[in-house]
DRENPA-3360 file (N, C-alpha, C; in nm, 2 decimals, always signed):
BEGIN
1 = MSFKKLYE = +7.02/-3.56/-14.43/+6.91/-3.60/-14.36/+6.97/-3.65/-14.23 ~ +6.86/-3.63/-14.13/+6.93/-3.63/-14.01/+6.78/-3.66/-13.95 ~ +6.74/-3.79/-13.76/+6.66/-3.80/-13.71/+6.56/-3.65/-13.69 ~ +6.64/-3.54/-13.68/+6.53/-3.41/-13.61/+6.47/-3.41/-13.76 ~ +6.51/-3.37/-13.88/+6.46/-3.38/-13.99/+6.31/-3.49/-13.97 ~ +6.35/-3.62/-13.96/+6.25/-3.72/-13.96/+6.13/-3.67/-13.84 ~ +6.14/-3.63/-13.75/+6.07/-3.58/-13.66/+5.98/-3.40/-13.70 ~ +6.09/-3.32/-13.72/+6.03/-3.22/-13.82/+5.96/-3.24/-13.93;
9 = FLEVLQKN = +5.91/-3.37/-14.00/+5.86/-3.36/-14.09/+5.71/-3.45/-14.01 ~ +5.70/-3.51/-13.98/+5.58/-3.59/-13.87/+5.53/-3.44/-13.82 ~ +5.64/-3.37/-13.78/+5.51/-3.28/-13.75/+5.44/-3.17/-13.78 ~ +5.48/-3.13/-13.94/+5.46/-3.10/-14.03/+5.33/-3.17/-14.06 ~ +5.40/-3.27/-14.10/+5.25/-3.36/-14.17/+5.07/-3.39/-14.09 ~ +5.14/-3.37/-13.97/+5.02/-3.41/-13.85/+4.95/-3.25/-13.89 ~ +4.99/-3.12/-13.92/+4.91/-3.02/-13.90/+4.86/-3.03/-14.04 ~ +4.91/-3.10/-14.12/+4.85/-3.08/-14.31/+4.81/-3.23/-14.34;
17 = NSKEWMDS = +4.73/-3.36/-14.25/+4.74/-3.44/-14.26/+4.60/-3.52/-14.38 ~ +4.67/-3.45/-14.51/+4.59/-3.47/-14.57/+4.65/-3.54/-14.73 ~ +4.56/-3.58/-14.82/+4.65/-3.69/-14.91/+4.67/-3.57/-15.05 ~ +4.60/-3.39/-14.99/+4.69/-3.31/-15.09/+4.82/-3.24/-15.08 ~ +4.83/-3.25/-14.96/+4.89/-3.23/-14.90/+5.05/-3.29/-14.92 ~ +5.04/-3.47/-14.92/+5.10/-3.54/-14.90/+5.14/-3.55/-15.04 ~ +5.06/-3.53/-15.16/+5.08/-3.52/-15.35/+5.22/-3.40/-15.33 ~ +5.16/-3.29/-15.27/+5.25/-3.17/-15.30/+5.38/-3.14/-15.26;
25 = NRNYYHEV = +5.38/-3.25/-15.16/+5.52/-3.29/-15.06/+5.59/-3.43/-15.11 ~ +5.57/-3.51/-15.17/+5.56/-3.63/-15.21/+5.76/-3.64/-15.19 ~ +5.85/-3.58/-15.23/+5.93/-3.58/-15.22/+6.02/-3.56/-15.12 ~ +5.96/-3.45/-15.04/+5.97/-3.48/-14.86/+5.97/-3.57/-14.83 ~ +5.82/-3.67/-14.84/+5.85/-3.75/-14.78/+5.93/-3.88/-14.77 ~ +5.92/-3.92/-14.94/+6.07/-3.97/-14.95/+6.21/-4.00/-14.92 ~ +6.22/-3.83/-14.95/+6.38/-3.78/-14.84/+6.38/-3.89/-14.76 ~ +6.30/-3.81/-14.66/+6.28/-3.86/-14.49/+6.23/-4.02/-14.49;
33 = KGFYVDWL = +6.16/-4.04/-14.57/+6.16/-4.21/-14.59/+6.29/-4.29/-14.61 ~ +6.37/-4.25/-14.68/+6.50/-4.29/-14.73/+6.62/-4.30/-14.64 ~ +6.61/-4.18/-14.56/+6.65/-4.16/-14.45/+6.67/-4.28/-14.38 ~ +6.51/-4.31/-14.32/+6.46/-4.41/-14.28/+6.52/-4.54/-14.29 ~ +6.49/-4.59/-14.36/+6.51/-4.69/-14.49/+6.64/-4.74/-14.46 ~ +6.73/-4.64/-14.50/+6.91/-4.62/-14.54/+6.96/-4.69/-14.33 ~ +6.92/-4.56/-14.25/+6.97/-4.64/-14.09/+6.93/-4.77/-14.01 ~ +6.77/-4.81/-14.09/+6.74/-4.95/-14.05/+6.79/-5.07/-14.06;
41 = TTMNDKLA = +6.83/-5.02/-14.23/+6.97/-5.14/-14.28/+7.07/-5.11/-14.26 ~ +7.14/-5.06/-14.21/+7.26/-5.05/-14.11/+7.21/-5.07/-13.97 ~ +7.11/-5.06/-13.93/+7.11/-5.18/-13.77/+7.06/-5.28/-13.86 ~ +7.05/-5.29/-13.91/+7.01/-5.49/-13.97/+7.09/-5.52/-13.98 ~ +7.21/-5.53/-14.04/+7.35/-5.55/-14.08/+7.40/-5.55/-13.95 ~ +7.43/-5.45/-13.85/+7.50/-5.41/-13.69/+7.42/-5.53/-13.61 ~ +7.29/-5.56/-13.63/+7.24/-5.64/-13.53/+7.24/-5.84/-13.59 ~ +7.30/-5.85/-13.73/+7.29/-5.97/-13.72/+7.48/-6.03/-13.72;
49 = TIDPHYFD = +7.53/-5.96/-13.68/+7.71/-5.95/-13.60/+7.67/-6.03/-13.51 ~ +7.56/-5.96/-13.38/+7.56/-5.96/-13.26/+7.45/-6.11/-13.24 ~ +7.39/-6.19/-13.33/+7.29/-6.31/-13.32/+7.30/-6.37/-13.41 ~ +7.34/-6.49/-13.43/+7.37/-6.62/-13.50/+7.25/-6.68/-13.60 ~ +7.09/-6.59/-13.53/+7.02/-6.64/-13.54/+6.91/-6.51/-13.58 ~ +6.96/-6.43/-13.61/+6.89/-6.35/-13.73/+6.83/-6.34/-13.79 ~ +6.71/-6.27/-13.84/+6.64/-6.26/-13.93/+6.64/-6.12/-14.04 ~ +6.74/-6.13/-14.12/+6.82/-6.09/-14.25/+6.68/-5.97/-14.25;
57 = TPGKKAIN = +6.67/-5.80/-14.23/+6.51/-5.79/-14.23/+6.60/-5.62/-14.29 ~ +6.64/-5.60/-14.42/+6.69/-5.49/-14.48/+6.55/-5.38/-14.48 ~ +6.63/-5.24/-14.44/+6.52/-5.14/-14.40/+6.36/-5.18/-14.51 ~ +6.37/-5.20/-14.67/+6.30/-5.19/-14.74/+6.15/-5.22/-14.68 ~ +6.21/-5.37/-14.61/+6.13/-5.46/-14.56/+6.04/-5.41/-14.46 ~ +6.19/-5.37/-14.35/+6.10/-5.33/-14.21/+6.03/-5.25/-14.20 ~ +6.01/-5.11/-14.22/+5.95/-5.02/-14.27/+5.78/-5.08/-14.27 ~ +5.72/-5.01/-14.18/+5.57/-4.99/-14.22/+5.53/-4.91/-14.29;
65 = RINNNLMF = +5.45/-4.89/-14.31/+5.36/-4.86/-14.42/+5.28/-4.70/-14.36 ~ +5.28/-4.59/-14.38/+5.25/-4.47/-14.35/+5.10/-4.41/-14.28 ~ +5.07/-4.47/-14.38/+4.90/-4.47/-14.39/+4.84/-4.56/-14.32 ~ +4.74/-4.51/-14.25/+4.68/-4.54/-14.12/+4.54/-4.64/-14.23 ~ +4.51/-4.76/-14.20/+4.46/-4.84/-14.20/+4.30/-4.81/-14.19 ~ +4.21/-4.70/-14.30/+4.14/-4.66/-14.27/+4.01/-4.75/-14.30 ~ +4.02/-4.86/-14.34/+3.92/-4.94/-14.36/+3.86/-5.00/-14.23 ~ +3.92/-5.02/-14.16/+3.87/-5.12/-14.01/+3.91/-4.99/-13.90;
73 = HPNRPIYK = +4.00/-4.88/-13.89/+3.96/-4.74/-13.85/+3.93/-4.63/-13.91 ~ +3.78/-4.63/-14.00/+3.76/-4.46/-14.05/+3.79/-4.33/-13.97 ~ +3.79/-4.36/-13.88/+3.77/-4.23/-13.79/+3.94/-4.15/-13.79 ~ +4.01/-4.24/-13.83/+4.20/-4.26/-13.75/+4.19/-4.10/-13.86 ~ +4.32/-4.02/-13.83/+4.37/-3.95/-13.97/+4.42/-4.02/-14.09 ~ +4.42/-4.00/-14.22/+4.51/-4.05/-14.36/+4.66/-4.16/-14.30 ~ +4.71/-4.02/-14.25/+4.88/-4.08/-14.20/+4.88/-4.11/-14.06 ~ +4.95/-4.16/-14.07/+5.04/-4.19/-13.85/+5.13/-4.08/-13.83;
81 = DHFGAGLD = +5.08/-4.04/-13.71/+5.21/-4.01/-13.65/+5.38/-4.03/-13.61 ~ +5.41/-4.11/-13.68/+5.48/-4.20/-13.68/+5.56/-4.25/-13.79 ~ +5.69/-4.33/-13.77/+5.73/-4.43/-13.83/+5.77/-4.53/-13.76 ~ +5.73/-4.66/-13.77/+5.75/-4.76/-13.73/+5.81/-4.91/-13.85 ~ +5.89/-4.96/-13.74/+5.98/-5.10/-13.84/+5.96/-5.17/-13.74 ~ +5.96/-5.30/-13.82/+6.03/-5.44/-13.75/+6.17/-5.50/-13.80 ~ +6.28/-5.51/-13.69/+6.39/-5.57/-13.74/+6.36/-5.75/-13.73 ~ +6.42/-5.83/-13.75/+6.48/-5.93/-13.72/+6.33/-6.04/-13.74;
89 = QKSKQGDF = +6.24/-5.99/-13.90/+6.11/-5.99/-13.82/+6.11/-6.12/-13.97 ~ +6.10/-6.20/-13.91/+6.06/-6.35/-13.97/+5.89/-6.35/-14.04 ~ +5.81/-6.27/-13.92/+5.70/-6.24/-13.96/+5.63/-6.11/-13.85 ~ +5.57/-6.05/-13.98/+5.52/-5.93/-13.86/+5.52/-5.95/-13.69 ~ +5.49/-6.05/-13.62/+5.47/-6.09/-13.52/+5.64/-6.16/-13.45 ~ +5.66/-6.07/-13.31/+5.75/-6.14/-13.29/+5.90/-6.05/-13.31 ~ +5.89/-5.98/-13.39/+6.01/-5.91/-13.43/+6.02/-5.78/-13.33 ~ +6.15/-5.73/-13.38/+6.19/-5.62/-13.31/+6.14/-5.48/-13.34;
97 = YIELGNHS = +6.04/-5.40/-13.28/+5.99/-5.28/-13.33/+6.09/-5.13/-13.29 ~ +6.08/-5.09/-13.33/+6.12/-4.93/-13.30/+6.05/-4.83/-13.38 ~ +6.02/-4.74/-13.32/+5.90/-4.65/-13.35/+5.95/-4.50/-13.30 ~ +5.92/-4.43/-13.41/+5.98/-4.30/-13.35/+5.88/-4.19/-13.41 ~ +5.80/-4.12/-13.31/+5.71/-4.05/-13.37/+5.68/-3.94/-13.26 ~ +5.55/-3.84/-13.31/+5.54/-3.71/-13.24/+5.47/-3.71/-13.13 ~ +5.43/-3.81/-13.07/+5.43/-3.84/-12.92/+5.46/-3.92/-12.85 ~ +5.50/-4.00/-12.87/+5.61/-4.10/-12.80/+5.72/-4.18/-12.88;
105 = SFIGGGYW = +5.80/-4.24/-12.87/+5.87/-4.31/-12.98/+5.98/-4.39/-12.81 ~ +5.94/-4.50/-12.85/+5.97/-4.66/-12.83/+6.03/-4.77/-12.88 ~ +6.06/-4.82/-12.85/+6.13/-4.99/-12.90/+6.08/-5.11/-12.84 ~ +6.04/-5.22/-12.89/+5.96/-5.32/-12.83/+5.98/-5.47/-12.89 ~ +5.92/-5.55/-12.84/+5.88/-5.68/-12.92/+5.81/-5.77/-12.83 ~ +5.79/-5.89/-12.91/+5.73/-6.01/-12.86/+5.59/-5.97/-12.89 ~ +5.52/-6.06/-12.88/+5.41/-6.04/-12.91/+5.26/-6.01/-12.88 ~ +5.22/-5.92/-12.93/+5.14/-5.86/-12.90/+4.99/-5.89/-13.01;
113 = HPSSKALR = +4.93/-5.90/-12.87/+4.74/-5.97/-12.97/+4.80/-6.08/-13.11 ~ +4.89/-6.19/-13.05/+4.92/-6.33/-13.12/+4.78/-6.37/-13.18 ~ +4.78/-6.40/-13.27/+4.71/-6.50/-13.36/+4.67/-6.64/-13.25 ~ +4.58/-6.65/-13.22/+4.51/-6.78/-13.14/+4.60/-6.93/-13.14 ~ +4.64/-6.94/-13.23/+4.76/-7.03/-13.28/+4.84/-7.02/-13.24 ~ +4.91/-6.90/-13.26/+5.06/-6.81/-13.18/+4.99/-6.83/-12.99 ~ +4.96/-6.81/-12.97/+4.88/-6.81/-12.83/+4.87/-6.94/-12.78 ~ +4.80/-7.00/-12.85/+4.81/-7.17/-12.79/+4.95/-7.21/-12.79;
121 = SIREAIDY = +5.02/-7.16/-12.86/+5.19/-7.23/-12.89/+5.26/-7.19/-12.78 ~ +5.27/-7.05/-12.71/+5.29/-6.98/-12.60/+5.29/-7.07/-12.49 ~ +5.18/-7.04/-12.48/+5.06/-7.12/-12.36/+5.13/-7.24/-12.35 ~ +5.13/-7.36/-12.43/+5.20/-7.48/-12.41/+5.34/-7.51/-12.40 ~ +5.45/-7.38/-12.38/+5.55/-7.35/-12.37/+5.53/-7.30/-12.21 ~ +5.51/-7.27/-12.19/+5.46/-7.18/-12.00/+5.39/-7.29/-11.97 ~ +5.39/-7.41/-12.03/+5.25/-7.53/-11.94/+5.45/-7.59/-11.92 ~ +5.49/-7.60/-12.01/+5.59/-7.73/-12.02/+5.72/-7.72/-11.95;
129 = NGEVLRDI = +5.76/-7.55/-11.97/+5.89/-7.49/-11.83/+5.86/-7.31/-11.84 ~ +5.74/-7.28/-11.82/+5.73/-7.16/-11.77/+5.82/-7.05/-11.69 ~ +5.86/-7.16/-11.60/+5.98/-7.12/-11.54/+6.11/-7.02/-11.58 ~ +6.18/-7.07/-11.72/+6.24/-7.02/-11.80/+6.17/-6.89/-11.81 ~ +6.08/-6.88/-11.86/+6.00/-6.74/-11.93/+6.01/-6.69/-11.78 ~ +5.98/-6.71/-11.64/+5.96/-6.63/-11.56/+6.10/-6.58/-11.50 ~ +6.21/-6.67/-11.54/+6.31/-6.66/-11.49/+6.38/-6.48/-11.57 ~ +6.37/-6.51/-11.70/+6.33/-6.43/-11.78/+6.35/-6.26/-11.78;
137 = IEKRSFKD = +6.19/-6.29/-11.72/+6.12/-6.15/-11.72/+6.13/-6.14/-11.57 ~ +6.16/-6.18/-11.48/+6.22/-6.11/-11.36/+6.33/-6.10/-11.31 ~ +6.45/-6.08/-11.36/+6.55/-6.06/-11.41/+6.53/-5.89/-11.35 ~ +6.71/-5.89/-11.29/+6.66/-5.74/-11.28/+6.71/-5.63/-11.35 ~ +6.79/-5.64/-11.49/+6.83/-5.60/-11.56/+6.70/-5.59/-11.66 ~ +6.69/-5.69/-11.66/+6.51/-5.69/-11.74/+6.41/-5.59/-11.74 ~ +6.40/-5.63/-11.56/+6.26/-5.50/-11.56/+6.37/-5.35/-11.55 ~ +6.47/-5.38/-11.50/+6.50/-5.20/-11.50/+6.50/-5.10/-11.67;
145 = RFGGLTQD = +6.53/-5.23/-11.74/+6.52/-5.16/-11.88/+6.37/-5.15/-11.88 ~ +6.32/-5.27/-11.88/+6.14/-5.29/-11.96/+6.05/-5.26/-11.86 ~ +6.05/-5.30/-11.73/+5.93/-5.25/-11.62/+5.86/-5.41/-11.62 ~ +5.86/-5.48/-11.68/+5.79/-5.59/-11.71/+5.69/-5.58/-11.84 ~ +5.61/-5.70/-11.81/+5.55/-5.73/-11.97/+5.40/-5.62/-11.98 ~ +5.39/-5.59/-12.11/+5.26/-5.49/-12.16/+5.17/-5.51/-12.07 ~ +5.11/-5.42/-12.05/+4.99/-5.44/-11.99/+4.86/-5.47/-12.07 ~ +4.78/-5.57/-12.05/+4.69/-5.64/-12.16/+4.56/-5.73/-12.08;
153 = NSLKTAPK = +4.46/-5.74/-12.13/+4.36/-5.78/-12.08/+4.32/-5.89/-12.07 ~ +4.41/-5.93/-11.98/+4.43/-6.07/-11.92/+4.24/-6.18/-11.93 ~ +4.28/-6.29/-11.93/+4.17/-6.37/-11.93/+4.10/-6.37/-11.76 ~ +4.02/-6.40/-11.70/+3.95/-6.41/-11.58/+3.99/-6.48/-11.53 ~ +3.97/-6.59/-11.61/+3.98/-6.80/-11.54/+4.09/-6.80/-11.58 ~ +4.14/-6.94/-11.60/+4.25/-7.03/-11.66/+4.18/-7.06/-11.82 ~ +4.25/-7.07/-11.95/+4.24/-7.04/-12.03/+4.23/-7.22/-12.07 ~ +4.11/-7.22/-12.16/+4.10/-7.35/-12.22/+4.18/-7.45/-12.15;
161 = GFSKEHKH = +4.18/-7.58/-12.15/+4.28/-7.65/-12.14/+4.37/-7.67/-12.01 ~ +4.41/-7.57/-11.95/+4.47/-7.58/-11.80/+4.42/-7.56/-11.68 ~ +4.48/-7.61/-11.58/+4.40/-7.56/-11.47/+4.40/-7.42/-11.43 ~ +4.34/-7.42/-11.31/+4.35/-7.25/-11.27/+4.45/-7.27/-11.13 ~ +4.46/-7.39/-11.09/+4.56/-7.42/-11.01/+4.70/-7.43/-11.05 ~ +4.75/-7.40/-11.20/+4.89/-7.42/-11.25/+4.95/-7.30/-11.17 ~ +5.07/-7.37/-11.16/+5.17/-7.30/-11.09/+5.22/-7.13/-11.18 ~ +5.16/-7.12/-11.33/+5.22/-7.02/-11.39/+5.04/-7.01/-11.46;
169 = IELLKRRS = +4.98/-6.99/-11.38/+4.85/-6.90/-11.41/+4.82/-6.80/-11.44 ~ +4.93/-6.65/-11.42/+4.92/-6.57/-11.44/+4.97/-6.52/-11.53 ~ +5.08/-6.62/-11.62/+5.09/-6.63/-11.69/+5.03/-6.70/-11.82 ~ +4.98/-6.79/-11.80/+4.87/-6.82/-11.93/+4.77/-6.76/-11.91 ~ +4.71/-6.65/-11.83/+4.58/-6.62/-11.86/+4.64/-6.48/-11.99 ~ +4.75/-6.46/-11.93/+4.75/-6.34/-12.07/+4.72/-6.35/-12.22 ~ +4.69/-6.24/-12.27/+4.68/-6.23/-12.44/+4.73/-6.20/-12.49 ~ +4.87/-6.12/-12.44/+5.01/-6.04/-12.44/+5.11/-6.08/-12.45;
177 = FAVTTPIT = +5.20/-6.10/-12.52/+5.39/-6.15/-12.46/+5.44/-6.05/-12.52 ~ +5.44/-5.92/-12.47/+5.53/-5.83/-12.52/+5.59/-5.72/-12.43 ~ +5.71/-5.67/-12.44/+5.78/-5.53/-12.38/+5.82/-5.39/-12.42 ~ +5.80/-5.33/-12.39/+5.87/-5.20/-12.48/+5.92/-5.11/-12.38 ~ +6.03/-5.05/-12.44/+6.14/-4.89/-12.33/+6.09/-4.78/-12.43 ~ +6.05/-4.70/-12.31/+6.00/-4.55/-12.37/+6.17/-4.52/-12.43 ~ +6.20/-4.44/-12.56/+6.29/-4.32/-12.56/+6.31/-4.19/-12.62 ~ +6.36/-4.12/-12.58/+6.35/-3.99/-12.58/+6.42/-3.92/-12.72;
185 = REEVFAPD = +6.38/-3.85/-12.75/+6.45/-3.69/-12.89/+6.58/-3.73/-12.83 ~ +6.64/-3.71/-12.73/+6.74/-3.63/-12.68/+6.81/-3.82/-12.71 ~ +6.78/-3.91/-12.69/+6.89/-4.04/-12.70/+6.86/-4.06/-12.87 ~ +6.77/-4.02/-12.92/+6.75/-4.04/-13.07/+6.88/-3.97/-13.09 ~ +6.87/-3.86/-13.08/+6.96/-3.76/-13.17/+7.10/-3.75/-13.06 ~ +7.12/-3.85/-13.01/+7.26/-3.89/-12.94/+7.32/-3.99/-13.05 ~ +7.47/-3.94/-13.08/+7.58/-4.01/-13.18/+7.55/-4.17/-13.11 ~ +7.57/-4.20/-12.98/+7.52/-4.32/-13.00/+7.46/-4.36/-12.98;
193 = FDDLVIQI = +7.32/-4.32/-13.05/+7.17/-4.37/-13.07/+7.20/-4.56/-13.11 ~ +7.23/-4.56/-13.20/+7.27/-4.67/-13.25/+7.32/-4.82/-13.11 ~ +7.43/-4.75/-13.07/+7.47/-4.84/-12.94/+7.38/-4.88/-12.83 ~ +7.27/-4.75/-12.84/+7.17/-4.79/-12.77/+7.05/-4.87/-12.82 ~ +7.02/-4.86/-12.90/+6.92/-4.96/-13.01/+6.96/-5.12/-12.98 ~ +7.11/-5.10/-12.98/+7.18/-5.29/-13.00/+7.19/-5.29/-12.84 ~ +7.17/-5.21/-12.70/+7.18/-5.26/-12.59/+7.09/-5.32/-12.61 ~ +6.95/-5.24/-12.64/+6.84/-5.30/-12.60/+6.81/-5.39/-12.67;
201 = YKDMLPFR = +6.85/-5.43/-12.76/+6.82/-5.56/-12.87/+6.85/-5.66/-12.75 ~ +7.01/-5.66/-12.74/+7.07/-5.78/-12.66/+6.93/-5.84/-12.54 ~ +6.90/-5.67/-12.43/+6.84/-5.72/-12.34/+6.70/-5.77/-12.35 ~ +6.70/-5.77/-12.48/+6.54/-5.88/-12.47/+6.54/-5.95/-12.57 ~ +6.67/-6.01/-12.61/+6.70/-6.09/-12.74/+6.62/-6.25/-12.65 ~ +6.67/-6.28/-12.52/+6.63/-6.41/-12.45/+6.49/-6.42/-12.41 ~ +6.44/-6.26/-12.42/+6.26/-6.27/-12.45/+6.21/-6.35/-12.58 ~ +6.25/-6.21/-12.64/+6.21/-6.28/-12.75/+6.23/-6.40/-12.83;
209 = RYLNKAVT = +6.33/-6.46/-12.78/+6.38/-6.62/-12.88/+6.33/-6.71/-12.77 ~ +6.27/-6.70/-12.70/+6.16/-6.80/-12.61/+6.03/-6.82/-12.65 ~ +6.05/-6.69/-12.66/+5.88/-6.68/-12.77/+5.84/-6.75/-12.87 ~ +5.97/-6.66/-12.98/+5.96/-6.73/-13.10/+6.00/-6.89/-13.10 ~ +6.13/-6.94/-13.04/+6.10/-7.09/-13.05/+5.96/-7.15/-12.98 ~ +5.86/-7.09/-12.90/+5.75/-7.15/-12.89/+5.66/-7.14/-12.99 ~ +5.65/-7.06/-13.11/+5.53/-7.06/-13.22/+5.65/-7.15/-13.31 ~ +5.76/-7.12/-13.33/+5.80/-7.22/-13.44/+5.80/-7.37/-13.40;
217 = V = +5.82/-7.42/-13.29/+5.86/-7.53/-13.26/+5.78/-7.64/-13.26;
% end
């Protein structure tokens, strides 16, 4: 089994996106999923050795369901076009996310549309020492890797309890605090893919640790 086979499975699945096909190819699915779970467990162990605060997340815990949530999105296909997983996952938010998919593959992290409680905590941290977060996201190596924070629908004005004249008002108006970096299939297939994942983890770590500290303190 290999990442090439994983992508091949996803391509076939999207051409046959039905419960009937999945039921008939359940062994095929579990073979591919098992490979990804094993790789995630390997990455989990490697990342734990470089980060003393890493939260143990073996592959079976890290991997997301391949089924779409049809209750809230009834028009979506039954199955996703990607395998997604969150490592260093104390909770679903704030994890180190890896997605390998038909149309795009990327690595990301942070808080995408966090709960109102988490968002309030992040804003309070920015109010207290937003210059620390600003220094992190404006660092040249960070921009080169992630290009800045992901776009979101920021508030039009200052959030409740904060002045519109606040020196970090643009950060305070944000609803999400996340970054992503695309990865190509060629990079995934390369023998040094694990090394690339580890480097991206290191590049993202100060950003994620700032946010996680804000939410947990």
